[in-house]
N, C-alpha and C positions, 0 to 999 in steps of 0.2 A: 353140984357146983360146977360143972361142964356145961349143964343147961342153962346158968346164967350166962357164964361167958359167951356162948352162941347167940344168946337173946341179944345182948349188949353189942356184938360185932354185928347182927342182922339190923339192928336198930340205926346204928351209927353209921352204917351202907346206906340204908334208905334215907336217912337224913341228908348225906352228902348228894344221894341222887337226885331226891327229891327239892331240896333247895334252890335251884334255879327256876323252877317254876312259881315260887311264891317271891322271888325277889324282884326288884323292878329293874326297868331297863339301866343299862349302865350310860353316863353322860347325860347332857343336856339336849333333848331332842329339838327344843324350840332355838338353839344356837346352830346346830346342823342345818335346821330350815331356814334361817336367817341368812347364810353362807351362801344359798343359793341367788343369784341376781335375776333381775326382771328379763334380760334378754335370755338368760337359760331358760327360766320358764316359758317364755314366749316359743322360744325355739321347739321345746319339747311338745307343747301345745300345738304347734305347727306339724311337727311331724305325725303326731298321733292322727291329726285332720286328714293328711295325705293319705295315713295308711287307710283311715276309714272310708276315704272316697276309692281307693283303690278296691277296698274289700266290697264297696257298694257296687261300682261297676262289675266285678265278678258276679255278684249275686243277681245284677239284672242280666247280665249273659246267660247266665244258668236258668234264667227263667223263675227265680224264687221272688222277684220283685215286680209290682206292676209299673207300668210306664209313669204313672200319676204319681206313685209314691219313690221312685227311684227319682223325677225330676224335684220333686219337694225335698228330700233328704238332701241331694245333691246340691240344691240352690241353698239351702241352710249350711250346709259345708263349706261352700264357697264364699259365703258372706262372711262367716266367720274368719276364713283364712285371709279374706282381703281385710279384715280388720286388725288381725296379727300381723299382716305385712305392714300395714301403714304405722302401727306403732312400733315396729323393727325399723322402719326408714326413719320413722322421728329419733329414736335411740341412737341409729348411726349418725344421723345429723349431728346430733349432741356430740358426739364423739367426734366427728370431725371439726365441730367449732374449737373443742378442746385442743386438736391437732395444729390447727391454724393459730392458736395463742401460744402452744409451745414454740412454732417455728417463728412466730414473731418475736417471742423472749429471744430464742437463740440468736437471731439476726442483730438485735440491739445489742446482745453480750457481743456479737462478733464486732460490731462495730466500735464498742466500747475500749475493749481489749487491742484491737487493731490501732488505735491512735496511741497506744503506749508503745515506748520502744522496747523491743523484745533483747534478752541477753543475748549475745551472741556467742554461741559454743566454738571452740576450736576444735575442729574436725581434721585429725591426723589420717594419712592415707598409705597404703602399702608402697613403698619405692618399688617393688617387683610389678606387682599386679594392679596397684591403683585403687584397691578396694577400701573401702572405710574401716577403719581399725577401733576396736574397743579400747578406750583409754586404761592404761595399766597393763595392758598385756604386752607379752615380750614377743610373741611370734603372731603372723597374719593367720586369722582363721580361715580363710579362702586358699591361700597358696602354701603356709606355712614356713614364708621367710621371715628370718628375725629381722625386727625391728629396730 
């Protein structure tokens, strides 16, 4: 009887231990990958290319790369980096266009609301210090004088 109980405990412990190995990943990976934006991907690729260029220069200085190989690889990395920088500039121009549209909208709203008469609020001032007081308060917040 003791042998059966020990076997059951070992099997249960093994099942809990090995279950994560056979289980699929949690969450939807496609949605996580879609959350990454185009500028994020381009910036990450640009950083990778810059690191590769630094490594390439280091390898060339150490004498592990010939001049012909270095020039060929460097030209490839630089042309790829130039393409990525052009794409990033185009995306920034699109963002600047959006910002200019938002500024135009804000300016038109300001004109529209400027033409309407504003409700004039009656502001009270403290007789002792002249500071604006909060309506409904009995004492000045700055000097403590009774209003």
